DSSP file (Angstrom, degrees, kcal/mol; ACC not computed):
  #  RESIDUE AA STRUCTURE BP1 BP2  ACC     N-H-->O    O-->H-N    N-H-->O    O-->H-N    TCO  KAPPA ALPHA  PHI   PSI    X-CA   Y-CA   Z-CA
    1    1 A M              0   0    0      0, 0.0     2,-0.4     0, 0.0    46,-0.2   0.000 360.0 360.0 360.0 140.3   72.4   85.4  104.0
    2    2 A Q  E     -A   46   0A   0     44,-2.5    44,-3.1     2,-0.0     2,-0.5  -0.948 360.0-142.8-128.1 150.8   75.5   86.7  105.9
    3    3 A I  E     +A   45   0A   0     -2,-0.4     2,-0.3    42,-0.2    42,-0.2  -0.955  36.0 159.5-110.0 122.7   75.9   87.8  109.5
    4    4 A R  E     -A   44   0A   0     40,-2.3    40,-3.3    -2,-0.5     3,-0.1  -0.916  45.0 -74.0-141.3 165.0   78.2   90.8  109.9
    5    5 A W  E     -A   43   0A   0     -2,-0.3    38,-0.3    38,-0.2     2,-0.3  -0.332  52.5-113.1 -57.5 137.5   79.1   93.7  112.2
    6    6 A M        -     0   0    0     36,-3.2     2,-0.3    49,-0.1    36,-0.2  -0.557  38.8-168.9 -70.8 135.2   76.6   96.5  112.3
    7    7 A I    >   -     0   0    0     -2,-0.3     3,-2.1    -3,-0.1     4,-0.4  -0.836  35.5 -98.6-123.8 168.1   78.0   99.7  110.8
    8    8 A R  G >  S+     0   0    0     -2,-0.3     3,-1.6     1,-0.3    -1,-0.1   0.832 118.7  57.7 -52.1 -43.2   76.8  103.3  110.7
    9    9 A R  G 3  S+     0   0    0      1,-0.3     4,-0.3     2,-0.1    -1,-0.3   0.620  96.8  66.3 -70.1  -8.2   75.3  103.1  107.3
   10   10 A D  G X> S+     0   0    0     -3,-2.1     4,-2.2     1,-0.2     3,-1.0   0.715  76.2  93.4 -74.3 -22.3   73.1  100.2  108.4
   11   11 A M  H <> S+     0   0    0     -3,-1.6     4,-2.8    -4,-0.4     5,-0.3   0.795  77.0  51.7 -55.8 -44.7   71.3  102.5  110.8
   12   12 A P  H 3> S+     0   0    0      0, 0.0     4,-1.4     0, 0.0    -1,-0.3   0.902 115.6  43.0 -61.3 -37.8   68.3  103.6  108.5
   13   13 A E  H <> S+     0   0    0     -3,-1.0     4,-2.4    -4,-0.3    -2,-0.2   0.886 115.0  50.2 -75.5 -37.5   67.4   99.9  107.7
   14   14 A V  H  X S+     0   0    0     -4,-2.2     4,-2.6     1,-0.2    -1,-0.2   0.929 111.2  49.1 -66.1 -43.3   67.9   98.9  111.3
   15   15 A L  H  X S+     0   0    0     -4,-2.8     4,-2.4    -5,-0.2    -1,-0.2   0.811 108.2  52.8 -63.4 -33.8   65.7  101.7  112.5
   16   16 A E  H  X S+     0   0    0     -4,-1.4     4,-1.7    -5,-0.3    -1,-0.2   0.928 112.5  44.8 -71.1 -43.8   62.9  100.8  110.0
   17   17 A I  H  X S+     0   0    0     -4,-2.4     4,-1.2     1,-0.2    -2,-0.2   0.904 112.0  53.5 -60.9 -37.8   62.9   97.3  111.3
   18   18 A E  H >X S+     0   0    0     -4,-2.6     4,-1.8     1,-0.2     3,-0.5   0.937 110.8  45.7 -56.6 -50.8   63.0   98.5  114.9
   19   19 A K  H 3< S+     0   0    0     -4,-2.4    -1,-0.2     1,-0.2    -2,-0.2   0.812 113.9  47.7 -71.7 -26.7   60.0  100.7  114.4
   20   20 A K  H 3< S+     0   0    0     -4,-1.7    -1,-0.2     1,-0.1    -2,-0.2   0.665 116.9  45.2 -83.5 -17.0   58.0   98.0  112.6
   21   21 A S  H << S+     0   0    0     -4,-1.2     2,-0.4    -3,-0.5    -2,-0.2   0.738 113.1  40.7 -96.6 -24.6   58.9   95.4  115.3
   22   22 A F     <  -     0   0    0     -4,-1.8     3,-0.4    -5,-0.1    -1,-0.2  -0.975  55.7-151.1-135.5 133.6   58.3   97.3  118.6
   23   23 A E  S    S+     0   0    0     -2,-0.4     2,-0.6     1,-0.3    -1,-0.1   0.840 105.9  41.2 -66.3 -32.2   55.7   99.7  119.8
   24   24 A Y  S    S-     0   0    0     -3,-0.1    -1,-0.3     0, 0.0     2,-0.1  -0.799  92.6-178.6-117.9  83.8   58.3  101.3  122.1
   25   25 A S        -     0   0    0     -2,-0.6     2,-0.2    -3,-0.4    -6,-0.1  -0.405  29.7-106.6 -88.1 157.1   61.3  101.3  119.8
   26   26 A W        -     0   0    0     -2,-0.1     2,-0.1     1,-0.1    -1,-0.1  -0.527  34.3-133.2 -74.7 147.3   64.9  102.5  120.3
   27   27 A S     >  -     0   0    0     -2,-0.2     4,-1.9     1,-0.1     5,-0.1  -0.378  28.4 -99.8 -89.8 177.3   65.8  105.7  118.6
   28   28 A E  H  > S+     0   0    0      1,-0.2     4,-2.5     2,-0.2     5,-0.2   0.857 126.0  53.7 -66.6 -33.7   69.0  106.2  116.6
   29   29 A E  H  > S+     0   0    0      2,-0.2     4,-3.0     1,-0.2     5,-0.3   0.871 104.2  54.1 -67.2 -37.3   70.5  107.9  119.5
   30   30 A D  H  > S+     0   0    0      2,-0.2     4,-1.9     1,-0.2    -2,-0.2   0.915 111.6  45.2 -57.2 -49.4   69.7  104.9  121.7
   31   31 A F  H  X S+     0   0    0     -4,-1.9     4,-3.2     2,-0.2     5,-0.2   0.937 115.5  47.0 -63.1 -46.9   71.5  102.6  119.3
   32   32 A L  H  X S+     0   0    0     -4,-2.5     4,-1.4     2,-0.2    -2,-0.2   0.913 110.4  51.4 -60.8 -46.6   74.5  104.9  118.9
   33   33 A N  H  < S+     0   0    0     -4,-3.0     4,-0.4     2,-0.2     3,-0.2   0.927 115.2  44.2 -59.0 -45.2   74.9  105.5  122.7
   34   34 A C  H >< S+     0   0    0     -4,-1.9     3,-2.0    -5,-0.3    -2,-0.2   0.970 112.7  49.1 -64.1 -52.6   74.9  101.6  123.2
   35   35 A L  H 3< S+     0   0    0     -4,-3.2    -1,-0.2     1,-0.3    -2,-0.2   0.686  99.8  67.1 -71.6 -11.2   77.2  100.8  120.4
   36   36 A R  T 3< S+     0   0    0     -4,-1.4    -1,-0.3    -3,-0.2     2,-0.2   0.684  82.2  96.9 -71.1 -18.7   79.7  103.5  121.6
   37   37 A Q  S X  S-     0   0    0     -3,-2.0     3,-1.8    -4,-0.4    -3,-0.0  -0.515  81.7-129.2 -76.4 142.2   80.3  101.4  124.7
   38   38 A R  T 3  S+     0   0    0      1,-0.3    -1,-0.1    -2,-0.2    -3,-0.0   0.824 106.1  47.4 -59.7 -32.0   83.3   99.1  124.5
   39   39 A N  T 3  S+     0   0    0     -5,-0.1    20,-2.9    19,-0.1     2,-0.4   0.306  92.4  95.9 -96.6  12.6   81.4   96.0  125.6
   40   40 A C  E <   - B   0  58A   0     -3,-1.8     2,-0.4    18,-0.2    18,-0.2  -0.897  51.1-170.3-109.5 133.0   78.5   96.5  123.2
   41   41 A I  E     - B   0  57A   0     16,-3.0    16,-2.6    -2,-0.4     2,-0.5  -0.948   7.1-162.6-122.7 134.5   78.3   94.7  119.9
   42   42 A G  E     - B   0  56A   0     -2,-0.4   -36,-3.2    14,-0.2     2,-0.3  -0.970  11.7-179.4-118.5 133.0   75.8   95.2  117.0
   43   43 A M  E     -AB   5  55A   0     12,-3.1    12,-2.3    -2,-0.5     2,-0.3  -0.968   8.6-157.4-130.5 151.5   75.4   92.6  114.3
   44   44 A V  E     -AB   4  54A   0    -40,-3.3   -40,-2.3    -2,-0.3     2,-0.5  -0.879  14.0-137.9-122.8 154.7   73.2   92.5  111.2
   45   45 A A  E     -AB   3  53A   0      8,-2.4     7,-3.0    -2,-0.3     8,-1.0  -0.968  27.7-167.4-105.1 128.7   71.7   89.7  109.0
   46   46 A E  E     -AB   2  51A   0    -44,-3.1   -44,-2.5    -2,-0.5     2,-0.4  -0.965  12.4-179.3-122.8 132.6   72.0   90.8  105.4
   47   47 A H  E >  S- B   0  50A   0      3,-2.9     3,-1.3    -2,-0.4    -2,-0.0  -0.994  76.4 -13.5-134.7 124.7   70.3   89.0  102.5
   48   48 A H  T 3  S-     0   0    0     -2,-0.4    -1,-0.1     1,-0.3     3,-0.1   0.877 128.6 -54.9  48.9  47.0   70.8   90.3   98.9
   49   49 A E  T 3  S+     0   0    0      1,-0.2     2,-0.4    -3,-0.0    -1,-0.3   0.691 117.4 112.0  64.0  22.8   72.3   93.6  100.2
   50   50 A Q  E <  S-B   47   0A   0     -3,-1.3    -3,-2.9   -37,-0.0     2,-0.5  -0.979  71.6-123.2-124.5 138.0   69.2   94.3  102.5
   51   51 A I  E     +B   46   0A   0     -2,-0.4    -5,-0.2    -5,-0.2     3,-0.1  -0.674  34.1 170.8 -78.5 130.9   69.3   94.2  106.3
   52   52 A V  E     -     0   0A   0     -7,-3.0    20,-2.6    -2,-0.5     2,-0.3   0.399  62.0  -1.7-118.6  -1.3   66.7   91.7  107.3
   53   53 A G  E     -BC  45  71A   0     -8,-1.0    -8,-2.4    18,-0.3    -1,-0.3  -0.962  58.4-169.2-175.7 164.9   67.5   91.4  111.0
   54   54 A Y  E     -BC  44  70A   0     16,-2.5    16,-2.2    -2,-0.3     2,-0.3  -0.985   5.5-160.0-159.2 164.9   69.9   92.6  113.8
   55   55 A M  E     -BC  43  69A   0    -12,-2.3   -12,-3.1    -2,-0.3     2,-0.4  -0.981   3.8-159.8-149.0 146.5   70.9   92.0  117.3
   56   56 A V  E     +BC  42  68A   0     12,-3.0    11,-3.0    -2,-0.3    12,-1.9  -0.999  23.4 167.2-125.9 130.7   72.7   94.2  119.9
   57   57 A Y  E     -BC  41  66A   0    -16,-2.6   -16,-3.0    -2,-0.4     2,-0.4  -0.947  27.3-131.6-139.9 161.5   74.4   92.5  122.8
   58   58 A E  E     -BC  40  65A   0      7,-2.6     7,-2.5    -2,-0.3     2,-0.8  -0.948  16.5-132.5-116.9 141.3   76.8   93.2  125.6
   59   59 A L  E     - C   0  64A   0    -20,-2.9     2,-0.2    -2,-0.4     5,-0.2  -0.790  31.7-179.2 -91.3 113.8   79.8   91.2  126.6
   60   60 A L        -     0   0    0      3,-2.3     3,-0.5    -2,-0.8     0, 0.0  -0.625  44.5 -90.7-109.3 168.9   79.7   90.7  130.3
   61   61 A K  S    S+     0   0    0      1,-0.2     3,-0.1    -2,-0.2    -1,-0.0   0.855 118.9   6.8 -54.6 -42.5   82.3   88.9  132.5
   62   62 A D  S    S+     0   0    0     35,-0.1    36,-1.8     1,-0.1    37,-0.7   0.245 128.5  33.7-124.0   9.9   80.6   85.4  132.3
   63   63 A Q  E     - d   0  99A   0     -3,-0.5    -3,-2.3    34,-0.2     2,-0.4  -0.981  66.9-119.4-157.9 166.3   77.7   85.9  129.9
   64   64 A L  E     -Cd  59 100A   0     35,-2.5    37,-2.4    -2,-0.3     2,-0.5  -0.962  29.3-156.4-109.8 133.8   76.4   87.6  126.7
   65   65 A H  E     -Cd  58 101A   0     -7,-2.5    -7,-2.6    -2,-0.4     2,-0.3  -0.954   9.0-140.3-119.2 122.0   73.3   89.8  127.3
   66   66 A I  E     +C   57   0A   0     35,-2.7    37,-0.4    -2,-0.5    -9,-0.3  -0.612  23.0 174.8 -79.4 132.6   71.0   90.5  124.4
   67   67 A L  E     +     0   0A   0    -11,-3.0     2,-0.3     1,-0.4   -10,-0.2   0.696  69.7   5.8-105.2 -31.5   69.8   94.1  124.6
   68   68 A N  E     +C   56   0A   0    -12,-1.9   -12,-3.0     2,-0.0    -1,-0.4  -0.974  62.3 169.6-156.5 136.8   67.9   94.3  121.3
   69   69 A F  E     +C   55   0A   0     -2,-0.3     2,-0.3   -14,-0.2   -14,-0.2  -0.958  12.8 155.5-152.6 129.2   67.0   91.5  118.6
   70   70 A A  E     -C   54   0A   0    -16,-2.2   -16,-2.5    -2,-0.3     2,-0.4  -0.990  26.7-153.2-157.3 151.8   64.6   91.9  115.7
   71   71 A V  E     -C   53   0A   0     -2,-0.3   -18,-0.3   -18,-0.2     5,-0.1  -0.983  39.9-100.4-126.3 140.7   63.8   90.4  112.2
   72   72 A A    >   -     0   0    0    -20,-2.6     3,-2.7    -2,-0.4     4,-0.4  -0.359  35.2-118.2 -59.0 135.4   62.1   92.5  109.5
   73   73 A P  G >  S+     0   0    0      0, 0.0     3,-0.9     0, 0.0    -1,-0.1   0.780 112.3  53.1 -42.8 -41.9   58.4   91.5  109.4
   74   74 A G  G 3  S+     0   0    0      1,-0.2    -2,-0.1     3,-0.0   -22,-0.0   0.461 111.0  48.7 -77.6  -2.4   58.6   90.2  105.8
   75   75 A H  G X >S+     0   0    0     -3,-2.7     3,-0.7   -23,-0.2     5,-0.5   0.296  79.7 123.3-122.6   5.9   61.5   87.9  106.7
   76   76 A R  T < 5S+     0   0    0     -3,-0.9   -23,-0.0    -4,-0.4    -4,-0.0  -0.321  71.4  23.7 -68.8 154.2   60.2   86.3  109.8
   77   77 A R  T 3 5S+     0   0    0      1,-0.1    -1,-0.2    -2,-0.0    -3,-0.0   0.788  95.2 103.0  61.1  32.7   60.0   82.4  110.0
   78   78 A Q  T < 5S-     0   0    0     -3,-0.7    -2,-0.1     0, 0.0    -1,-0.1   0.149 103.3 -95.4-128.1  12.3   62.6   82.2  107.3
   79   79 A G  T  >5S+     0   0    0      4,-0.0     4,-2.0     3,-0.0     5,-0.1   0.499  91.4 118.7  90.2   7.6   65.6   81.3  109.6
   80   80 A V  H  ><S+     0   0    0     -5,-0.5     4,-2.4     2,-0.2     5,-0.2   0.939  79.4  44.2 -70.2 -44.9   67.0   84.8  110.1
   81   81 A G  H  > S+     0   0    0      1,-0.2     4,-2.5     2,-0.2    -1,-0.2   0.866 112.9  52.9 -69.3 -31.1   66.5   84.9  113.9
   82   82 A T  H  > S+     0   0    0      2,-0.2     4,-3.2     1,-0.2     5,-0.2   0.924 108.3  49.9 -66.9 -43.8   67.9   81.3  114.1
   83   83 A R  H  X S+     0   0    0     -4,-2.0     4,-2.1     2,-0.2    -2,-0.2   0.945 112.3  47.8 -60.8 -46.9   71.0   82.4  112.2
   84   84 A L  H  X S+     0   0    0     -4,-2.4     4,-1.8     2,-0.2    -2,-0.2   0.923 114.1  46.8 -59.8 -43.4   71.5   85.4  114.5
   85   85 A M  H  X S+     0   0    0     -4,-2.5     4,-2.7     1,-0.2     5,-0.2   0.945 110.9  52.2 -65.2 -47.6   71.0   83.2  117.6
   86   86 A D  H  X S+     0   0    0     -4,-3.2     4,-2.0     1,-0.2    -1,-0.2   0.858 107.2  52.3 -53.1 -38.3   73.4   80.6  116.2
   87   87 A K  H  X S+     0   0    0     -4,-2.1     4,-0.6    -5,-0.2    -1,-0.2   0.914 110.8  47.3 -67.9 -40.7   76.0   83.2  115.7
   88   88 A L  H >< S+     0   0    0     -4,-1.8     3,-1.4     1,-0.2     4,-0.3   0.932 110.4  52.5 -64.4 -44.8   75.6   84.4  119.3
   89   89 A V  H >< S+     0   0    0     -4,-2.7     3,-1.7     1,-0.3    -1,-0.2   0.858 101.0  61.7 -61.3 -36.6   75.8   80.8  120.6
   90   90 A G  H 3< S+     0   0    0     -4,-2.0    -1,-0.3     1,-0.3    -2,-0.2   0.705  96.5  60.8 -62.4 -19.2   79.0   80.3  118.7
   91   91 A K  T << S+     0   0    0     -3,-1.4    -1,-0.3    -4,-0.6     6,-0.2   0.511  85.1  99.4 -85.3  -4.5   80.6   83.0  120.8
   92   92 A L    <   -     0   0    0     -3,-1.7     2,-0.3    -4,-0.3     6,-0.2  -0.518  51.5-174.4 -81.1 149.1   80.0   81.1  124.0
   93   93 A A    >   -     0   0    0      4,-2.8     3,-1.4    -2,-0.2     6,-0.1  -0.989  31.7-130.0-147.6 139.8   82.9   79.1  125.6
   94   94 A M  T 3  S+     0   0    0     -2,-0.3    -1,-0.1     1,-0.3     4,-0.1   0.855 108.7  45.3 -56.4 -41.3   82.9   76.8  128.5
   95   95 A Q  T 3  S+     0   0    0      2,-0.1    -1,-0.3    -3,-0.1     3,-0.1   0.501 129.0  17.5 -84.9  -5.1   86.0   78.6  130.1
   96   96 A R  S <  S+     0   0    0     -3,-1.4     2,-0.6     1,-0.3    -4,-0.1   0.345 126.6  12.7-132.4-102.0   84.7   82.1  129.6
   97   97 A R        +     0   0    0     -6,-0.2    -4,-2.8     1,-0.1    -1,-0.3  -0.773  58.7 172.1 -92.1 120.5   81.1   83.2  128.8
   98   98 A Q        +     0   0    0    -36,-1.8    47,-0.4    -2,-0.6     2,-0.3   0.460  53.7  38.5-112.6  -1.4   78.8   80.2  129.4
   99   99 A E  E     -d   63   0A   0    -37,-0.7   -35,-2.5    44,-0.1     2,-0.4  -0.977  57.7-139.0-150.2 161.1   75.3   81.7  128.9
  100  100 A I  E     -dE  64 142A   0     42,-2.6    42,-2.4    -2,-0.3     2,-0.3  -0.974  27.2-176.6-114.6 130.6   73.1   84.1  127.0
  101  101 A T  E     +dE  65 141A   0    -37,-2.4   -35,-2.7    -2,-0.4     2,-0.3  -0.928  11.9 145.2-127.5 154.8   70.6   86.2  129.0
  102  102 A F  E     - E   0 140A   0     38,-1.7    38,-3.4    -2,-0.3     2,-0.3  -0.966  37.1-113.7-172.6 170.0   67.9   88.7  127.9
  103  103 A E  E     - E   0 139A   0    -37,-0.4     2,-0.4    -2,-0.3    36,-0.2  -0.869  21.1-166.8-116.2 152.2   64.4   90.0  128.8
  104  104 A V  E     - E   0 138A   0     34,-1.6    34,-2.7    -2,-0.3    -2,-0.0  -0.997  30.5-104.8-138.0 134.3   61.3   89.6  126.7
  105  105 A R  E >   - E   0 137A   0     -2,-0.4     3,-1.8    32,-0.2    32,-0.2  -0.230  25.0-126.1 -55.4 139.2   58.0   91.5  127.2
  106  106 A E  T 3  S+     0   0    0     30,-2.0    -1,-0.1     1,-0.3    31,-0.1   0.793 112.4  51.5 -59.5 -29.5   55.3   89.5  128.8
  107  107 A T  T 3  S+     0   0    0     29,-0.3     2,-1.6     1,-0.2    -1,-0.3   0.547  85.2  90.5 -82.6  -8.3   53.1   90.5  125.8
  108  108 A N    <>  +     0   0    0     -3,-1.8     4,-2.2     1,-0.2     5,-0.2  -0.511  45.3 159.8 -90.9  69.8   55.6   89.4  123.2
  109  109 A L  H  >  +     0   0    0     -2,-1.6     4,-2.8     1,-0.2     5,-0.3   0.896  69.7  58.0 -61.2 -38.9   54.4   85.8  122.8
  110  110 A A  H  > S+     0   0    0     -3,-0.2     4,-2.7     1,-0.2    -1,-0.2   0.939 110.1  44.0 -60.5 -42.6   56.1   85.4  119.3
  111  111 A A  H  > S+     0   0    0      1,-0.2     4,-2.5     2,-0.2     5,-0.3   0.920 112.1  51.7 -64.3 -40.1   59.5   86.2  120.8
  112  112 A Q  H  X S+     0   0    0     -4,-2.2     4,-2.5     1,-0.2    -2,-0.2   0.930 113.4  44.7 -59.8 -44.0   59.0   84.0  123.8
  113  113 A L  H  X S+     0   0    0     -4,-2.8     4,-2.3     2,-0.2    -1,-0.2   0.910 113.0  51.9 -68.8 -43.3   58.0   81.0  121.5
  114  114 A F  H  X S+     0   0    0     -4,-2.7     4,-1.0    -5,-0.3    -2,-0.2   0.962 112.7  43.2 -60.8 -51.8   60.9   81.7  119.2
  115  115 A F  H ><>S+     0   0    0     -4,-2.5     5,-2.2     1,-0.2     3,-0.7   0.895 112.3  54.5 -65.3 -41.6   63.5   81.8  122.0
  116  116 A K  H ><5S+     0   0    0     -4,-2.5     3,-1.9    -5,-0.3    -1,-0.2   0.929 104.7  54.5 -58.2 -42.4   61.9   78.7  123.6
  117  117 A S  H 3<5S+     0   0    0     -4,-2.3    -1,-0.3     1,-0.3    -2,-0.2   0.759 104.1  55.9 -63.5 -24.7   62.3   76.9  120.3
  118  118 A R  T <<5S-     0   0    0     -4,-1.0    -1,-0.3    -3,-0.7    -2,-0.2   0.319 128.3 -94.9 -91.4   7.5   66.0   77.7  120.4
  119  119 A G  T < 5S+     0   0    0     -3,-1.9    24,-0.4     1,-0.3     2,-0.3   0.603  79.5 138.1  96.1  12.7   66.5   76.1  123.8
  120  120 A C      < -     0   0    0     -5,-2.2     2,-0.4    -6,-0.1    -1,-0.3  -0.653  37.1-150.7 -91.5 149.8   66.2   79.2  126.0
  121  121 A Q  E     -F  141   0A   0     20,-2.6    20,-2.1    -2,-0.3     2,-0.5  -0.934  17.9-120.3-124.2 145.0   64.2   79.0  129.2
  122  122 A A  E     +F  140   0A   0     -2,-0.4    35,-0.3    18,-0.2    18,-0.3  -0.718  35.6 170.2 -76.8 120.9   62.2   81.5  131.2
  123  123 A V  E     +     0   0A   0     16,-3.3     2,-0.3    -2,-0.5    17,-0.2   0.507  56.2   5.2-118.3  -7.8   63.9   81.7  134.6
  124  124 A D  E     -F  139   0A   0     15,-1.0    15,-2.8    30,-0.1     2,-0.5  -0.981  57.4-124.2-167.8 157.7   62.2   84.6  136.2
  125  125 A V  E     -F  138   0A   0     -2,-0.3     2,-0.8    13,-0.2    13,-0.2  -0.957  19.6-156.0-106.9 129.1   59.6   87.3  136.1
  126  126 A L  E >   -F  137   0A   0     11,-3.1    11,-1.5    -2,-0.5     3,-1.4  -0.876  19.6-138.9-108.4 105.1   60.8   90.8  136.4
  127  127 A R  T 3  S-     0   0    0     -2,-0.8     9,-0.1     1,-0.3     8,-0.1  -0.359  78.1  -6.3 -66.3 131.6   57.8   92.9  137.7
  128  128 A G  T 3  S+     0   0    0      6,-0.4    -1,-0.3     1,-0.1     8,-0.2   0.806  84.9 152.3  58.8  27.9   57.3   96.3  136.2
  129  129 A H    <   +     0   0    0     -3,-1.4     2,-0.7     6,-0.4     7,-0.2   0.830  50.9  69.0 -67.5 -31.1   60.6   96.0  134.3
  130  130 A Y    >>  -     0   0    0      5,-2.1     4,-3.1     1,-0.2     3,-0.8  -0.773  65.5-162.2 -96.7 119.2   59.7   98.2  131.4
  131  131 A V  T 34 S+     0   0    0     -2,-0.7    -1,-0.2     1,-0.2    -2,-0.1   0.762  85.5  64.7 -70.3 -23.9   59.5  101.9  132.5
  132  132 A D  T 34 S+     0   0    0      1,-0.2    -1,-0.2  -108,-0.1    -2,-0.0   0.826 128.7   3.9 -70.1 -29.6   57.5  102.9  129.4
  133  133 A T  T <4 S-     0   0    0     -3,-0.8    -2,-0.2     2,-0.1    -1,-0.2   0.407  91.1-121.2-132.8  -5.6   54.5  100.7  130.3
  134  134 A D     <  +     0   0    0     -4,-3.1    -6,-0.4     1,-0.2    -3,-0.2   0.700  60.5 160.0  62.0  20.6   55.4   99.3  133.7
  135  135 A E        -     0   0    0     -5,-0.5    -5,-2.1    -7,-0.2    -6,-0.4  -0.350  41.3-111.3 -70.0 148.5   55.0   95.9  131.9
  136  136 A D        -     0   0    0     -8,-0.2   -30,-2.0    -7,-0.2     2,-0.3  -0.426  28.5-152.8 -74.4 158.6   56.5   92.7  133.2
  137  137 A A  E     -EF 105 126A   0    -11,-1.5   -11,-3.1   -32,-0.2     2,-0.6  -0.953  12.7-129.0-128.8 147.8   59.4   91.0  131.5
  138  138 A Y  E     -EF 104 125A   0    -34,-2.7   -34,-1.6    -2,-0.3     2,-0.7  -0.896  20.1-140.1 -89.7 125.0   60.4   87.3  131.4
  139  139 A Q  E     -EF 103 124A   0    -15,-2.8   -16,-3.3    -2,-0.6   -15,-1.0  -0.783  29.3-171.7 -77.5 117.6   64.1   86.9  132.2
  140  140 A M  E     -EF 102 122A   0    -38,-3.4   -38,-1.7    -2,-0.7     2,-0.3  -0.785   9.0-175.3-116.0 160.0   65.3   84.2  129.8
  141  141 A A  E     -EF 101 121A   0    -20,-2.1   -20,-2.6    -2,-0.3     2,-0.4  -0.997   8.3-166.7-152.3 150.8   68.6   82.3  129.6
  142  142 A Y  E     +E  100   0A   0    -42,-2.4   -42,-2.6    -2,-0.3   -22,-0.1  -0.999   8.3 171.8-141.4 137.3   70.3   79.8  127.4
  143  143 A S    >   -     0   0    0     -2,-0.4     3,-0.8   -24,-0.4   -44,-0.1  -0.975  22.8-159.2-141.5 132.6   73.5   77.6  127.9
  144  144 A P  T 3  S+     0   0    0      0, 0.0     3,-0.1     0, 0.0   -45,-0.1   0.591  90.8  71.0 -82.8  -5.0   74.7   74.9  125.5
  145  145 A F  T 3  S-     0   0    0    -47,-0.4     3,-0.1     1,-0.3     2,-0.1   0.304 114.2 -89.4 -93.2   8.9   76.7   73.5  128.5
  146  146 A G    X>  -     0   0    0     -3,-0.8     3,-1.4     1,-0.1     4,-0.6  -0.086  41.6 -72.9 104.6 156.5   73.6   72.3  130.4
  147  147 A N  G >4 S+     0   0    0      1,-0.3     3,-1.0     2,-0.2    -1,-0.1   0.824 121.5  63.6 -53.2 -38.7   71.1   73.6  132.9
  148  148 A D  G 34 S+     0   0    0      1,-0.3    -1,-0.3    -3,-0.1    -2,-0.1   0.719  93.2  62.7 -66.9 -18.1   73.6   73.4  135.8
  149  149 A V  G <4 S+     0   0    0     -3,-1.4    -1,-0.3   -51,-0.1    -2,-0.2   0.851  82.9  93.6 -76.9 -29.5   75.9   76.0  134.2
  150  150 A L    <<  -     0   0    0     -3,-1.0     4,-0.1    -4,-0.6    -7,-0.1  -0.412  66.8-152.7 -65.8 134.4   73.1   78.7  134.4
  151  151 A R        +     0   0    0     -2,-0.1    -1,-0.2     2,-0.1     3,-0.1   0.617  64.6  93.6 -80.8 -14.8   73.4   80.7  137.6
  152  152 A M  S    S-     0   0    0      1,-0.1     2,-0.3     2,-0.0   -28,-0.1  -0.275  91.7 -85.8 -80.8 161.8   69.8   81.6  137.8
  153  153 A D        -     0   0    0      1,-0.1    -1,-0.1   -30,-0.1    -2,-0.1  -0.504  34.5-158.3 -63.7 127.3   67.0   79.8  139.6
  154  154 A R        +     0   0    0     -2,-0.3    -1,-0.1    -4,-0.1     2,-0.1   0.354  49.6 122.4 -92.7   4.7   65.8   77.0  137.4
  155  155 A D  S    S-     0   0    0    -32,-0.2     2,-0.2     1,-0.1     6,-0.0  -0.439  75.2-102.8 -68.5 140.3   62.3   76.7  139.1
  156  156 A K        +     0   0    0      1,-0.1    -1,-0.1    -2,-0.1   -33,-0.1  -0.470  47.5 168.3 -60.7 129.1   59.4   77.1  136.8
  157  157 A K        +     0   0    0    -35,-0.3     2,-0.3    -2,-0.2    -1,-0.1   0.440  52.1  20.7-128.6  -5.0   58.0   80.6  137.4
  158  158 A N  S  > S-     0   0    0    -36,-0.2     4,-1.1     1,-0.1     3,-0.1  -0.923  83.1 -88.6-156.8 179.0   55.5   81.4  134.6
  159  159 A R  T  4 S+     0   0    0     -2,-0.3     4,-0.2     1,-0.2    -1,-0.1   0.823 119.1  57.4 -69.8 -26.8   53.3   80.0  131.9
  160  160 A L  T >4 S+     0   0    0      1,-0.2     3,-1.1     2,-0.2    -1,-0.2   0.861 103.6  53.6 -71.2 -34.9   56.0   80.0  129.3
  161  161 A A  T 34 S+     0   0    0      1,-0.2    -1,-0.2    -3,-0.1    -2,-0.2   0.826 110.3  49.1 -59.8 -32.0   58.2   77.7  131.4
  162  162 A D  T 3< S+     0   0    0     -4,-1.1    -1,-0.2     2,-0.1    -2,-0.2   0.486  80.6 132.4 -86.7  -5.1   55.2   75.4  131.6
  163  163 A W    <   -     0   0    0     -3,-1.1     2,-0.7    -4,-0.2    -3,-0.1  -0.193  54.6-136.0 -55.7 136.7   54.6   75.4  127.8
  164  164 A D    >>  -     0   0    0      1,-0.1     4,-1.6     2,-0.0     3,-0.9  -0.872   4.0-148.3 -97.9 115.9   54.1   71.9  126.6
  165  165 A D  H 3> S+     0   0    0     -2,-0.7     4,-1.4     1,-0.3    -1,-0.1   0.785  96.7  60.6 -57.4 -31.0   56.1   71.4  123.4
  166  166 A D  H 3> S+     0   0    0      1,-0.2     4,-0.8     2,-0.2    -1,-0.3   0.880 103.7  49.1 -64.8 -38.0   53.5   68.9  122.1
  167  167 A R  H <4 S+     0   0    0     -3,-0.9     3,-0.4     1,-0.2    -2,-0.2   0.858 107.0  57.8 -66.2 -34.7   50.8   71.6  122.2
  168  168 A A  H  < S+     0   0    0     -4,-1.6    -1,-0.2     1,-0.2    -2,-0.2   0.815 105.2  49.2 -68.4 -27.4   53.1   74.0  120.4
  169  169 A A  H  <        0   0    0     -4,-1.4    -1,-0.2     1,-0.2    -2,-0.2   0.719 360.0 360.0 -77.9 -20.6   53.4   71.6  117.5
  170  170 A A     <        0   0    0     -4,-0.8    -1,-0.2    -3,-0.4    -2,-0.2   0.461 360.0 360.0 -70.0 360.0   49.7   71.1  117.3
């Protein structure tokens, strides 16, 4: 599997994964408008010349912010998401961007548990964050440089932050 920059011809496969992954999916126009921005980057995971996952993130002054992240349903739990996340973590540097932030729908337990398994922490609840459903989101963050690097409040604020890793293994 290789992780590479997203290009225009990847869009049909990316859109197919997007539609299978999210009830309220991004349109092609949403992707293109985002990727036209100077600080917005798209990457795909490709396996045997097939797109099996992707991520879109923005470069901010002191962080990377994930805007969209998905793995094709038939390729989940095979390390695709981990490889994408590892690629993003490799772009962090103590002197520049020190954290990764993103939002996850309150109802997307699979994503919450995946990111928790990668060392991300739920740091806040964003009430009514999603305009399409008025659903809450968990603000999540990751830093390989330790919890003190994260600028957000580290107090536990939700059931995901209280998740017991021993119960998850059971």
